[in-house]
N, C-alpha and C positions, 0 to 999 in steps of 0.2 A: 705540409699541404697546405695550400692556399684557402682563404675563406671562401672563395667561389666554390672549390670542390666540397667543402664540410657542406655547405647550403644544397648543393646538388644532392650530397648523399642523405642529407636529412629530408629532402623533397622526395628521394626515393622510399626513403622509410615511411613518409607519410602516403605514398602510393599504395605499399603493401598493408598499411592500416585501412585504407579505403576499399581495397580489394578484399581484404577479410571480412569487413562489413557488408560488401554487396554480396559475398556468397553466405555469409550467415543469414541474410534476411532471406535470399532465394531458398535456402534448406530449411530454416526454421519457420519463416511466415508462409502463411496459408491463403493468404488473401490478395487480390488484385492491389490493393495500396502497397504492401510490402514488397509486391514485386516490381512495382514502377519506382518504389525508394530504393531498391536494389540497383536497378538501372541507374539512379541518380548516384548512387556510391561509385558505381563503376565508370561512370563518365566523370566523376570527380577524380578518381584514381588516374584516368587518362590525362585529366588537367594536371595534377602534380607530377607526373612521369614527365610531360612536354617540358614543365618547367625544370626540373632536375636535369634532362637531356641539354637544356638551354646553356647550362654550366659547364657539363662533362664531355659533350659531344661537339664535332665540328660542324659546319654549316648552319652556323648561329640564325641566318635568315629565315631557314625552313623551320627550325624549332620555336622561333619567336612567333613565326605565323601559327604554328600547330598548336600554341597556347590558346589560339582562339576557337579550337574544337571544344572548349570549355562552356561554349553557348549550349552544347547537347544537355548540359545539367538542368538548363530551364525547363524544356519540354517534360523532361522526367520526374521534375519536380512538382510541375503543375499538374500533370496527370495524378501524381500522387495525392496532391490537394484536392483535386477534384473527387477522387475515389474516397477518401478519409472524412470529407465532408459531406459527402452523398451528393454532389454536385455532377451526377452523371448522366444528364440529359445533354443528347447530342455529344457524347462523350467521344466518340470516334472521330467526328468533325472537329472538334475542338483540338483533340491531340493532333490530327494531322496538321492544323493550321500552325501549331507551335513547333511541331517537328520539321514541317517543310521549311519554314523560315529559318531554323537552327542549320539544316542540312544545307540550304542555299549559302548562308553566310559561312560555314566551314569551307565548302567548295571553292567559293571565290577568294577566301582567305589563302587556301593551300595553293591555289592556281593562277592567282592575279595578284598585282600590286595595288588593289582597291582599298586594302585595309592595312598594310605595311609595305613601304616602298623601300626604306632603308633602316639598315641596324646600325646603331652608335658602335663606334669603334673602342670608346672607353667602356662601355656598359652594352651587354648583350641584348639592348631592348630597342625598341622602334625609336629611331630618331627622326623620321620623316613618316607620319601617318598617311593612309591614303583616303581618298575622299568619301570612301563609306564608313570609315570608322565611327563618326558621330553615330551614323544610323546602327550600327551594331550596338553601341552604348546605349542607344535609345531603345532598343530591343530588350537588352539586359535590364535596365531599369524599370522599364514597363512590366517585364514579366514577374520581377521581384516584387513591384508593387501589387499586382494582381494577386499573386499568392498570398503576400501578407494581407491583403485586403480581406481574403475568404476566410483566413486562419483567425484574424481579430475577429471577424464577424460570428465566426463559429466560437470562438473563446467567449465573447459577452453572453451567449446564450447556454453555454455549458456549465456543468457543476461537478463537483467530487474528482474523481480519476480522470476522466476526460479532460476535465479544465486544467488539471495539473500535465497532463500529456502535451495540450496546446501550449502551455508555459515553456515547456522543453522545445518543442518546435519552434517558437518565437525566438528564444535565446539562441538556438542554434541557427537560426536563419539571419538573425542580426549580426551574429559573429561573422557568418560567411559572406552574406551579400553587402554588409556594411564594410566589411575588410576589403572586398573586392572592390568596391565602388570608391573607398578612399584610397586605398593604396594603388591601384591599378588605373584608375579614372581621375578623381580630383586633384591629388597631390602631385602626380606628375605634370598636370597642367598649370599648377601655381608655380613649381619651380622645378627645375631639372635634378637639382641635388635628392630629391625625393625619389628618383627613378631607381636607385639601388634597392629600394625596399618593396618594388612592386609584388615580388614573390611571395610575401607576407598573406596576400589573398588566398594562394594555393595552400599554404600553411594552415589557414583557417578553416578549409574545407573538412578537415578532421573534426573539427568541434560541431559542425553542422552535422555531418553522417554519424556521428557517434552518439550525440545528444539524442537525435531522432530515431536512431535504431534502439537506443536504450529504452526510450520512452514508448516504442510500438511493441517490443517485445516482453518488457518487463511487466509482472504481474502488480509489483508494487514501487511507487516512487517516492523519493524523497521531494520536501518541499524545494522549490527552484533556490531558495535563498542558500540552501545548503551547497548547491553546486557552485553557484555565484561565489561563494565564501571560499569554498574548495579552489577555484580558478585563479582567485585573486591572491590566496595564499600561495599557490603553485608558482604563478607568474612573479611575485614578490621575491620567493625564494630562489627561483632561477637568477633572477637580476643580482640579488645579493650574493648568490653563490659565485658569480662570475667576478664580483668586485675584487677579491684579494688577488686575483690573478693580472688585474689591471694597474694594481697599485704600484708605484715606483719604489717605495721603500719597505722593508720588513715591518718596521712598526706599523705602518698604515696596514700592511697586509694581516696582521696579527689582530689589530683594531678591528677591520671589516670581517674577518674570519669570526671574531668573539660575536659581533653584531648578528651576523648569519647564523650562530648557534642559538643565540637569545631568541631571535626571530623564529628558528624551529620550534623551540619550547612553547613559546607564547602561541603560535600558529596551531600547535598540535592540542593546547588547552582551549583556543579559541572553538575550534571544529568540534571538540568532545563536547563542548557546552552547548552548541548549537545541536547536535545529536541528542543529547541529554533533553533539550528543550522540545525536539521535534517528538520525542518518544513520550515525554509528558503529555505533550498536547494530543498524540494519538490514543494514550491512554484514557485521557478526560472525555475524548469524543466517542472512544468505544463505550465507556461507562454510561455516558450521557443516552447514546442509542440504545443500549440494554436496557436501561432504566426505563427511559420514556415508553419503548416497547412493552415491558412488563406493566406499568402503570396503566396504559391504555387498555391493555388486554384482561387484567386480572379485575374482575368484577366480583361482587358479594355472592358467593354462591356455597351449597354444601357438598358439591361434588369435589372432593380431594383428589379424584383421579384425573378430572379436567385441569384443575389447576397445577398439579405435579407435571401434567404432561405438557402444559404450555410452556411452563418454566423450563423443563428438560429440553423442548424443541429450541427455545431461544437461546439457551447456553450452548447448544449444540452447534448451531448455526453461527452464533457469534464468535466462539473459540474455536469453531472446525474440530468437534470432538468426535470420536468413534461411537461411544456408547457412554451411557449415563444411568444412574439409579438413585432412588429416594428409599431411605429407611427412616419412616415418620413414626414419633411416640405420640399417644393420644394425650392432650394436656392432662387428663386426670388418672391416666393409666401407667404402668410401669413397663409394658413391653412395647417393641418396635414393631410396626407393620410395614410391608414392602410395598410401596406405589410406584407406578409409572417406570418401568424399568424399558431402556432403549437399546438392545443388543445385550442386555445383561439377564441371565436367567434369574428369576425371583428366588429360586431355590438355591442359587449360589450366592446370592446377597444373604439370605438367611442362614446358611451354613457360616458364612463370613462372621456373622455377630454371634451365632451360637457356640463355634468352635475357638473363638478367640476373645481376648479381654479388649476388643476394641473399643466398646461403649464406655467402659471405666477409663481407659486410657486416653480417650481423646477428649472426654469430659475433664480429665486432670489437667492435661497440658493446654487443652483450649486453643490450639492451633491445628493448620492443615498437617497431615501425614504425606509427605512427598516420598514417592517410590525411590528417586535417585539418592535421596538424603538420608534415608533411613539406616544405610549401612554405617554412615557417620554417627548417628544418633545411637545406634546399637553399641558401637565402640566408646563412645563418650559416656555411656550410662554407667553408674558404679552400683547400680542396684542389679543383683542377679536375677530376680523376678522380673524386673522391667526389661533385662535383656531378652529373656526368654518370650516374654509377651510381644516385644518389638520383632524379635525373629520370626513368631507365629505369623504376626500381620504382615511381614514383609513377603515372607513365603507364599501367604495366601494372595497378597497383591501380585506378586508376579504371576503366579497361577492363574488368577483371573484377568490378567492384563489390565489392572487398575493402575493410573498413574498418581491419582490424587485422592485422599479421602477429607472431605472437607466439612467440618462440625457447624450446624446450623443452630445459633444459641437465639434464645428469647428471654430477655430479661435473666441472663446468666444461668437460664436452664437450657439444657442440651435437648432441643425439640426434634432434631434429626440429624441425620448423616447424609452427605452428598458423595455419591460414588462417580468419578470421574475417569473414564478410559483415556487412551491415548488418543493423541492429536492425529488427524488425517496425515499431516506432512511429517510425522514421525519425531518432531523436534520436542524435546521436553518443554513442560511449562516454564515461561519466563519469570523472574521476580515480579515484573510489571504485571502479568496476568494473574498471578497469585492474589498480589495486593488488589487488583480490580474484583476478583471474586470474593475476596473479604469483604470488600465495600457492598457487593451487591447481597451477600450473604444473610446480612441483617434483613434487608427488604425481602427476600426469599423466604426467611424465616418466619417474619412478621405476617406474611401472606399465607403461608401453609398454616401459621397458628390460628390466624382468624377464620380461616376456611374451618377448619377443626371445631374451633369454638362456634361458628356460625352452624355447623352441622350440629353440635350439641343443643344449640337453641331451638334449631328447627325440630329436633327430636324430643326436646322438652316441651316444646309449643304442641307437638303432635299428642304427646302423653297427656298434656294439661286438658287438650281438647277433649280426649277418650274420657278423661276422668269427668270431665264438666258435663258431658253427653251422659255417663252413667247416672251423674249426681241428679240431673234433670229428669231423667227417665225415672229414678227413684222418687223423687220430689213430687213428679206427676203420679206416680203409683200411690204414695202417701196420700194426696189430695184425694184421689180417687177411693182409697179405702175410707178417708175423713167422709167423703160423701156417702158412701154405702151406710157408715155408721150411725149419719145423721138421719138417713132415711129410715133405718131399723128403729131409731129412737121415736121417730114421730109415728111410726106404725104402732109400736108398743103403746104408746102415750093414747093412741087413739082407740086401742082395744081396751085401755083401763077405763077410759071414760064410759065405754059402752058397757 
């Protein structure tokens, strides 16, 4: 099989990928933006198909001209940009303008020699361009620049997830349009030796369509540097994988093969370290947001119900938990009271504490009890009594659909227990989330304990005020009695003198 046939087959594979992305966007996407992006993916599939046909089919002149149908990608791409960035004023007029010129160029390319007059015999590419080819390339460059301008303008005003989405768009667009302009436009003009690489622009369409589709439909995106690292490692891996087949001697083949294996190992650890860095960053950001939210909303109050409700709502929203509950012990008390349960029956939490040795056990181990890990703890325990207690706790957690029991310590004193239900996604709590909750637990315990102490202070103050009022009342009564005694003494003295 000749190299041209291999390139044609690879381009057909790229066509299938682009078609898959197009139909995926039309089926999964529910917005006007995803519809137009799907059109862009469909026209990208048409573009790569024509390039593949250029290698595998006869009539090279026709298929070479058909590659100019790729200009239809640009109006689809621009209408997507208009929808996504909210620039829908005169939307129909702007769409008509871009599609009108793209259709005109496509028609003239297929039916006239104004874009391509003659095809090279050595390579199946244009040997003699037509007079309108510079106009076509001007349209391509102008449309790409307009789209990039609007995306960059929106990018510098955006934050958070949307900004990350736009980073994916910019990367994909840069690979696609940059590859097209470089390999199909600039390099062939510099030297004819670059003409065989003109189809690289078609291969690059998969990156644009794939990255943009991923950014539109995914709820969570990795930072762009992860994608860039993976692309770089992948490209270098492909290059190194081909080197052993190009070496003239066996010794060089073995050497380049060993280099490829070492690269795979180091590339794996590089990507793994970046993923770990991203997770640590997300964890720190999540903790920062939850911590700031709690600090801003937690104010001195004696309303324990309000404080636990506020903490419960923040944790449920941050970690996407179905239900939550608190069992809190008064600072000078011995019994636990149930406060602010969301989705959990207070009686259920009360029976959990009453019917199991939960308080004693969790105070002893001083760490969270996680439903998925309890069977291993039961098997690993050498104390039969502890095994029985853990089995009771495990069965009760399964029955109540509690995923994690979290101790709340205040100065080594168990101030309460946090009952966390299942996550909405159904996925178990990760180690990072458990660590994050552990970091938050001290702040939560302090807030709850301060609230209870504040409540006691308020109650003591009220009691003191009542005692003070009684004392003042009695003092006033004593003063009144003293006055009456004094008056009686004066009357008796007056009578004695008489």
